[in-house]
C-alpha positions in Angstrom: -159.5 -112.9 -108.3 -157.4 -111.0 -106.5 -154.3 -108.9 -107.9 -150.9 -108.4 -105.4 -149.2 -105.1 -106.1 -145.6 -105.1 -106.5 -143.1 -102.3 -105.9 -142.3 -101.2 -109.5 -146.2 -101.2 -110.4 -147.2 -104.2 -111.7 -150.2 -106.4 -110.5 -149.5 -109.8 -110.3 -152.7 -111.6 -111.0 -153.7 -115.3 -109.6 -156.4 -117.1 -108.1 -157.4 -120.2 -105.9 -159.4 -123.3 -106.6 -160.4 -125.9 -104.1 -159.1 -126.4 -100.1 -156.4 -127.7 -98.7 -152.6 -127.7 -98.3 -151.5 -125.1 -101.2 -150.0 -125.5 -104.2 -149.0 -122.9 -106.2 -148.3 -123.2 -110.0 -146.1 -121.6 -112.0 -147.3 -122.6 -116.2 -145.7 -123.2 -119.4 -145.8 -120.9 -122.1 -142.4 -118.8 -121.8 -143.4 -115.2 -121.9 -147.0 -116.4 -121.4 -146.9 -118.5 -118.8 -150.4 -117.9 -117.5 -153.6 -119.6 -115.6 -155.0 -119.9 -119.1 -151.6 -122.1 -120.3 -152.5 -125.2 -118.1 -155.9 -125.7 -120.5 -154.2 -124.5 -123.7 -150.6 -126.7 -123.2 -150.5 -129.4 -121.2 -151.6 -132.9 -121.2 -152.4 -132.4 -117.4 -154.2 -129.2 -115.9 -153.2 -129.7 -112.0 -156.2 -127.2 -111.4 -158.6 -129.7 -112.7 -157.0 -132.5 -111.4 -156.0 -131.6 -108.2 -158.4 -129.0 -106.9 -160.1 -131.9 -104.6 -156.9 -132.2 -102.4 -154.6 -128.8 -102.2 -155.9 -125.4 -102.9 -154.6 -124.8 -106.4 -153.1 -121.1 -106.6 -152.6 -120.1 -111.0 -150.7 -117.2 -110.9 -150.0 -115.3 -114.3 -146.5 -114.7 -114.6 -145.1 -111.1 -115.2 -146.0 -109.8 -118.8 -148.4 -113.1 -118.8 -152.2 -112.7 -118.9 -153.7 -110.2 -116.3 -150.3 -109.4 -115.3 -149.7 -107.5 -118.2 -149.0 -103.9 -116.3 -145.5 -104.9 -115.3 -142.5 -102.5 -116.8 -140.4 -104.0 -120.0 -137.5 -105.1 -117.5 -137.5 -109.1 -116.8 -135.5 -110.9 -113.7 -135.5 -114.1 -112.0 -135.1 -111.8 -108.9 -138.5 -109.9 -109.6 -140.5 -113.1 -110.4 -139.1 -114.8 -107.2 -140.3 -111.8 -105.0 -143.4 -111.8 -107.1 -144.3 -115.6 -106.3 -143.0 -114.9 -102.7 -146.0 -111.9 -102.5 -148.6 -114.3 -103.8 -148.0 -116.5 -100.8 -148.0 -113.3 -98.7 -151.2 -112.4 -100.0 -152.9 -115.9 -99.1 -151.1 -115.6 -95.2 -149.2 -118.6 -96.6 -146.2 -119.7 -95.0 -145.1 -122.8 -97.3 -146.5 -124.5 -100.2 -145.9 -127.0 -102.7 -145.0 -126.0 -106.0 -145.8 -127.5 -110.0 -144.0 -126.2 -113.0 -143.9 -126.5 -116.4 -141.7 -125.6 -119.0 -140.6 -122.0 -118.1 -141.9 -123.1 -114.3 -138.8 -125.3 -113.3 -136.5 -122.2 -114.1 -138.9 -120.5 -111.9 -139.1 -122.9 -108.9 -135.6 -123.5 -108.9 -135.2 -120.2 -108.3 -137.3 -119.9 -106.0 -136.3 -122.8 -103.6 -133.3 -121.5 -103.7 -134.0 -117.8 -102.8 -136.5 -119.1 -99.9 -136.3 -122.9 -99.2 -137.9 -122.7 -96.2 -141.1 -121.4 -98.1 -141.3 -124.8 -100.5 -142.1 -128.0 -99.2 -141.9 -130.1 -102.6 -142.4 -129.6 -106.2 -143.4 -131.4 -109.5 -141.2 -130.2 -112.4 -142.9 -130.8 -116.0 -140.8 -130.8 -119.5 -137.9 -128.7 -117.6 -136.1 -126.3 -120.2 -132.4 -126.0 -120.3 -129.5 -126.2 -122.2 -127.1 -129.4 -123.1 -125.4 -131.0 -126.1 -129.1 -131.3 -128.0 -129.5 -127.6 -128.1 -127.9 -124.0 -127.9 -130.2 -120.9 -126.1 -130.9 -120.1 -130.1 -133.4 -122.0 -129.7 -135.1 -120.3 -126.9 -134.3 -116.6 -128.7 -135.8 -117.2 -132.0 -139.0 -116.5 -130.9 -138.1 -113.0 -130.7 -136.9 -113.0 -134.0 -140.0 -112.2 -135.7 -140.7 -109.5 -134.1 -137.6 -107.7 -134.7 -137.7 -108.4 -138.2 -141.2 -107.1 -138.5 -139.5 -103.5 -136.4 -136.8 -103.3 -138.9 -138.6 -103.5 -142.2 -141.7 -102.0 -141.1 -141.4 -99.7 -138.3 -143.1 -100.4 -134.1 -146.9 -99.5 -135.6 -146.6 -102.7 -137.6 -145.9 -104.2 -134.1 -148.8 -102.8 -132.3 -151.2 -104.3 -135.7 -149.9 -107.7 -135.2 -150.1 -107.2 -131.7 -153.6 -106.5 -131.7 -154.4 -109.5 -134.3 -152.6 -112.0 -131.7 -151.6 -110.4 -128.2 -150.4 -114.3 -127.5 -146.8 -113.9 -128.2 -146.4 -117.9 -127.7 -148.4 -118.3 -130.7 -148.0 -114.6 -132.8 -144.0 -113.6 -132.1 -144.3 -110.6 -134.5 -146.2 -109.1 -132.0 -143.3 -109.0 -129.4 -143.5 -110.2 -125.9 -145.2 -106.9 -124.5 -148.8 -107.3 -126.8 -150.6 -108.3 -123.8 -149.9 -104.7 -122.9 -150.1 -103.2 -126.4 -153.8 -104.2 -126.6 -155.3 -103.0 -123.1 -152.5 -100.2 -122.4 -153.2 -97.2 -124.4 -150.1 -95.2 -123.1 -147.9 -97.9 -123.3 -148.7 -98.5 -127.2 -148.1 -95.2 -128.0 -144.8 -95.2 -126.3 -144.1 -98.7 -128.4 -145.4 -96.5 -131.4 -142.8 -94.0 -130.7 -139.8 -95.9 -130.8 -137.4 -96.1 -133.1 -136.9 -99.8 -134.7 -133.5 -99.8 -133.1 -135.0 -98.6 -129.9 -137.6 -101.4 -130.1 -135.2 -104.1 -130.7 -132.6 -103.3 -128.0 -135.6 -103.5 -125.4 -136.8 -107.0 -127.4 -132.5 -108.0 -127.2 -132.6 -107.2 -123.0 -136.1 -108.9 -122.6 -134.9 -111.8 -124.5 -131.5 -112.3 -123.0 -132.8 -111.8 -119.2 -136.1 -114.6 -119.7 -133.5 -117.0 -121.5 -129.9 -116.5 -120.2 -127.5 -118.0 -122.1 -126.4 -120.1 -118.5 -126.1 -124.0 -118.8 -127.2 -126.2 -117.8 -130.8 -125.0 -115.9 -130.3 -121.6 -116.8 -131.8 -119.7 -113.6 -129.3 -122.1 -110.8 -126.0 -123.6 -111.0 -125.5 -127.8 -111.1 -123.5 -126.7 -107.4 -126.8 -125.5 -106.3 -129.2 -128.0 -107.6 -127.3 -130.3 -106.1 -128.0 -129.2 -102.8 -131.4 -128.4 -103.5 -133.1 -129.5 -100.0 -137.0 -129.7 -101.7 -138.0 -133.7 -102.6 -138.4 -133.1 -106.4 -140.8 -135.2 -108.8 -139.7 -134.6 -112.6 -141.8 -135.5 -115.8 -139.4 -135.1 -118.5 -139.9 -133.5 -122.0 -138.0 -134.6 -125.4 -138.1 -131.9 -127.6 -135.2 -129.0 -127.9 -136.9 -126.5 -125.9 -136.8 -129.7 -123.4 -134.3 -131.9 -123.4 -135.1 -135.1 -121.8 -131.1 -135.0 -120.6 -131.8 -131.8 -118.3 -134.5 -133.7 -116.6 -132.5 -136.8 -116.0 -129.8 -134.4 -114.8 -131.9 -132.9 -112.5 -132.8 -136.6 -111.5 -128.9 -137.2 -111.3 -128.0 -133.7 -109.2 -130.4 -133.2 -107.0 -130.2 -135.2 -103.6 -134.2 -135.7 -103.3 -135.4 -135.8 -107.2 -137.2 -138.8 -108.7 -137.7 -138.7 -112.2 -140.9 -140.6 -114.3 -140.4 -142.1 -117.4 -140.3 -140.1 -120.4 -143.8 -141.7 -122.1 -145.7 -140.8 -118.7 -148.1 -138.6 -120.5 -149.1 -141.1 -122.7 -152.5 -142.5 -123.2 -151.6 -145.7 -121.2 -149.9 -144.0 -118.8 -151.3 -140.9 -117.7 -154.0 -142.0 -115.5 -150.7 -143.7 -113.5 -148.7 -140.6 -113.9 -151.2 -138.4 -112.5 -151.9 -140.8 -109.0 -148.3 -140.8 -108.7 -148.1 -137.0 -108.4 -150.7 -136.7 -106.1 -149.4 -139.8 -104.3 -146.0 -137.5 -104.3 -147.8 -134.3 -103.1 -149.8 -136.1 -100.5 -146.6 -137.7 -99.0 -144.7 -134.4 -98.9 -147.7 -132.7 -97.5 -146.8 -131.4 -93.8 -148.5 -132.8 -91.3 
């Protein structure tokens, strides 16, 4: 279970499963985009379904899972560099990618920055901003930790983090909960902060991971119209993952195809898994 050391001190954790052409996974879960999220939050677990066809690479994005040691700043430039570092550590020139939820933000930015490294992408429940939602839908999850710090201080945030360090299910523990529970020096730093200092830190993180940049957050509409990679999109159907965002990707990107919004229903799931497998195998370099 290797880790990659990054220039800013972050250790990025990844694991490999199976053999074959590489398939790099960017998990759902927002701040908690980590390997375990596929089992917890996804109807389709690509590790279980595709390791017999591909070398599936699961990674914990910075601040998630085993990649808890990242500094408190966040940027998509850093995450792109992390993702390429994982490919480099494995000696891989190119790979398919599969992103769920925030993972679509990740892979669109990665393709923009390193198009020659990505041969095809599966996008599951893409997040985005359209007329059905606003960035407040995404940043609201940070309010419980901000309110807790203001009302009871940062020690209360630390105690909440120890109750459950998974931010996606325990918002009061904050986005740095995992590190608080395993890094005594970092925990002491958070406890020593004033409420105002902690709130400013969380708000900066929130604005960076969920930028108010419709519709795709991490890339422009103009760039998506030139996206060189083949894309297979599984639409979402809620305020975090508007169906219209998936449909817009498929309308904008020249090599994108959308499956049905109910493609993971009981009656369609098996066919969807095979459609994904066929897509990835057809796009695998000979």
